[in-house]
MIDOSE-1310 file (N, C-alpha, C; in nm, 2 decimals, decimal comma, always signed):
residues 91
mdar	+0,08/-0,12/+0,00/+0,00/+0,00/+0,00/+0,09/+0,12/+0,00; +0,05/+0,22/-0,08/+0,13/+0,35/-0,09/+0,11/+0,43/+0,04; +0,21/+0,50/+0,08/+0,21/+0,58/+0,20/+0,12/+0,70/+0,18; +0,11/+0,75/+0,06/+0,03/+0,87/+0,03/-0,06/+0,83/-0,09
vsvk	-0,17/+0,90/-0,10/-0,26/+0,87/-0,21/-0,22/+0,95/-0,33; -0,17/+1,08/-0,31/-0,12/+1,16/-0,42/-0,01/+1,25/-0,37; +0,06/+1,31/-0,46/+0,16/+1,42/-0,44/+0,13/+1,53/-0,54; +0,19/+1,64/-0,52/+0,17/+1,75/-0,61/+0,29/+1,76/-0,70
drng	+0,26/+1,80/-0,83/+0,37/+1,82/-0,92/+0,42/+1,97/-0,91; +0,51/+2,01/-1,00/+0,56/+2,15/-0,98/+0,46/+2,26/-1,00; +0,34/+2,22/-1,06/+0,24/+2,32/-1,09/+0,13/+2,31/-0,98; +0,14/+2,22/-0,88/+0,04/+2,21/-0,78/-0,07/+2,11/-0,81
ravt	-0,06/+2,04/-0,92/-0,16/+1,94/-0,96/-0,13/+1,81/-0,89; -0,24/+1,75/-0,84/-0,22/+1,62/-0,77/-0,19/+1,51/-0,88; -0,09/+1,43/-0,84/-0,05/+1,32/-0,92/-0,06/+1,19/-0,84; -0,12/+1,09/-0,90/-0,15/+0,96/-0,83/-0,07/+0,85/-0,90
vgeh	-0,06/+0,73/-0,83/+0,00/+0,61/-0,89/-0,08/+0,58/-1,01; +0,00/+0,54/-1,12/-0,06/+0,51/-1,25/-0,07/+0,62/-1,35; -0,05/+0,74/-1,30/-0,05/+0,86/-1,39/+0,09/+0,88/-1,44; +0,10/+0,95/-1,55/+0,23/+0,98/-1,61/+0,28/+1,12/-1,57
vril	+0,42/+1,13/-1,56/+0,48/+1,26/-1,53/+0,60/+1,27/-1,63; +0,63/+1,40/-1,66/+0,75/+1,43/-1,73/+0,86/+1,46/-1,62; +0,97/+1,39/-1,64/+1,08/+1,41/-1,54/+1,16/+1,54/-1,58; +1,15/+1,64/-1,49/+1,21/+1,77/-1,51/+1,36/+1,78/-1,46
svsp	+1,39/+1,71/-1,35/+1,52/+1,71/-1,29/+1,52/+1,59/-1,20; +1,64/+1,55/-1,16/+1,66/+1,44/-1,06/+1,76/+1,48/-0,96; +1,76/+1,42/-0,84/+1,85/+1,44/-0,74/+1,93/+1,31/-0,72; +2,04/+1,29/-0,79/+2,11/+1,17/-0,78/+2,18/+1,15/-0,65
dpdm	+2,20/+1,03/-0,61/+2,27/+0,99/-0,49/+2,42/+1,02/-0,51; +2,49/+1,09/-0,42/+2,63/+1,12/-0,44/+2,72/+0,99/-0,45; +2,67/+0,88/-0,40/+2,74/+0,75/-0,40/+2,73/+0,67/-0,53; +2,65/+0,72/-0,63/+2,63/+0,65/-0,75/+2,76/+0,64/-0,83
dede	+2,77/+0,52/-0,90/+2,88/+0,51/-0,99/+2,85/+0,58/-1,12; +2,95/+0,60/-1,21/+2,93/+0,68/-1,33/+2,82/+0,63/-1,42; +2,81/+0,50/-1,44/+2,71/+0,44/-1,52/+2,57/+0,46/-1,47; +2,55/+0,44/-1,34/+2,42/+0,47/-1,28/+2,38/+0,62/-1,29
ldmi	+2,48/+0,71/-1,27/+2,45/+0,85/-1,28/+2,41/+0,89/-1,42; +2,48/+0,83/-1,52/+2,45/+0,86/-1,66/+2,30/+0,81/-1,69; +2,26/+0,70/-1,65/+2,13/+0,65/-1,67/+2,02/+0,74/-1,60; +2,05/+0,78/-1,48/+1,96/+0,86/-1,41/+1,94/+1,00/-1,48
mfmv	+2,05/+1,06/-1,52/+2,05/+1,19/-1,58/+1,98/+1,18/-1,72; +1,99/+1,07/-1,79/+1,93/+1,05/-1,92/+1,78/+1,05/-1,90; +1,72/+1,02/-1,78/+1,58/+1,02/-1,76/+1,52/+1,16/-1,77; +1,60/+1,26/-1,75/+1,54/+1,40/-1,75/+1,48/+1,43/-1,89
gais	+1,36/+1,47/-1,89/+1,28/+1,50/-2,02/+1,19/+1,38/-2,06; +1,21/+1,26/-2,00/+1,13/+1,15/-2,04/+1,00/+1,15/-1,96; +0,90/+1,08/-2,02/+0,77/+1,06/-1,96/+0,76/+0,92/-1,90; +0,72/+0,91/-1,78/+0,72/+0,78/-1,71/+0,60/+0,77/-1,62
evek	+0,55/+0,64/-1,60/+0,44/+0,62/-1,51/+0,48/+0,61/-1,37; +0,40/+0,68/-1,28/+0,43/+0,67/-1,13/+0,39/+0,53/-1,08; +0,49/+0,47/-1,02/+0,47/+0,33/-0,97/+0,43/+0,33/-0,83; +0,48/+0,42/-0,75/+0,44/+0,42/-0,61/+0,47/+0,56/-0,56
idee	+0,41/+0,59/-0,44/+0,44/+0,72/-0,37/+0,48/+0,68/-0,23; +0,60/+0,73/-0,19/+0,65/+0,69/-0,06/+0,61/+0,79/+0,05; +0,64/+0,76/+0,17/+0,60/+0,84/+0,29/+0,67/+0,98/+0,29; +0,78/+0,99/+0,21/+0,84/+1,12/+0,21/+0,79/+1,21/+0,09
graw	+0,68/+1,16/+0,03/+0,62/+1,24/-0,08/+0,69/+1,23/-0,21; +0,77/+1,13/-0,23/+0,84/+1,11/-0,36/+0,75/+1,02/-0,45; +0,74/+1,06/-0,58/+0,67/+0,97/-0,68/+0,78/+0,89/-0,75; +0,77/+0,76/-0,74/+0,88/+0,67/-0,79/+0,84/+0,63/-0,94
vtmw	+0,94/+0,64/-1,02/+0,93/+0,61/-1,17/+1,05/+0,52/-1,20; +1,03/+0,44/-1,31/+1,13/+0,34/-1,35/+1,15/+0,35/-1,50; +1,27/+0,34/-1,55/+1,30/+0,32/-1,69/+1,38/+0,20/-1,71; +1,35/+0,13/-1,82/+1,43/+0,01/-1,86/+1,52/+0,04/-1,97
wncv	+1,64/-0,01/-1,98/+1,74/+0,01/-2,08/+1,78/-0,12/-2,14; +1,78/-0,12/-2,28/+1,83/-0,23/-2,35/+1,98/-0,21/-2,38; +2,06/-0,29/-2,31/+2,21/-0,28/-2,32/+2,25/-0,39/-2,42; +2,38/-0,39/-2,45/+2,43/-0,48/-2,55/+2,40/-0,63/-2,52
etta	+2,43/-0,67/-2,39/+2,42/-0,81/-2,36/+2,31/-0,83/-2,25; +2,25/-0,73/-2,20/+2,15/-0,74/-2,09/+2,05/-0,63/-2,09; +1,97/-0,63/-1,99/+1,87/-0,52/-1,97/+1,91/-0,46/-1,83; +1,90/-0,33/-1,83/+1,92/-0,25/-1,70/+1,80/-0,18/-1,66
vssv	+1,79/-0,14/-1,54/+1,67/-0,07/-1,49/+1,72/+0,04/-1,40; +1,65/+0,16/-1,41/+1,68/+0,27/-1,32/+1,55/+0,32/-1,26; +1,55/+0,33/-1,13/+1,43/+0,39/-1,06/+1,48/+0,51/-0,98; +1,39/+0,61/-0,98/+1,42/+0,73/-0,91/+1,29/+0,79/-0,84
glfs	+1,31/+0,84/-0,72/+1,20/+0,91/-0,65/+1,20/+1,06/-0,68; +1,09/+1,11/-0,73/+1,09/+1,25/-0,77/+1,01/+1,33/-0,67; +1,06/+1,44/-0,63/+0,99/+1,54/-0,55/+0,91/+1,63/-0,64; +0,82/+1,70/-0,58/+0,72/+1,79/-0,66/+0,79/+1,87/-0,76
heme	+0,90/+1,94/-0,73/+0,97/+2,03/-0,82/+1,04/+1,96/-0,94; +1,05/+1,82/-0,93/+1,12/+1,75/-1,03/+1,03/+1,68/-1,13; +0,90/+1,71/-1,12/+0,81/+1,64/-1,22/+0,69/+1,73/-1,25; +0,63/+1,69/-1,37/+0,51/+1,76/-1,42/+0,42/+1,66/-1,47
wvpp	+0,29/+1,67/-1,42/+0,19/+1,58/-1,47/+0,17/+1,58/-1,62; +0,14/+1,47/-1,68/+0,12/+1,46/-1,83/-0,01/+1,40/-1,85; -0,09/+1,47/-1,94/-0,23/+1,41/-1,97/-0,22/+1,27/-2,03; -0,32/+1,19/-2,00/-0,32/+1,05/-2,05/-0,29/+1,03/-2,20
elg	-0,34/+1,12/-2,28/-0,32/+1,11/-2,42/-0,18/+1,13/-2,46; -0,10/+1,19/-2,38/+0,05/+1,21/-2,41/+0,14/+1,11/-2,34; +0,08/+1,04/-2,23/+0,16/+0,95/-2,16/+0,17/+0,82/-2,22
């Protein structure tokens, strides 16, 4: 169960699990290695579905990457100022 039902995006609009957001910025962990950091930074500008909302008010999104020999995944928790709600027809 999600800790919160919704969070606000940068424009004050409520965002819920299952809705799509545009990733405007990210706050990477300072302990990330260079490959992880590259993948997280590449997410900026992408549209992704909100998978969960945590107790700190972050909306969690995930992107999958097709690499040469494998698949990689990056998940990031977005605060309100880091995302913007996207209408369903654009998500």
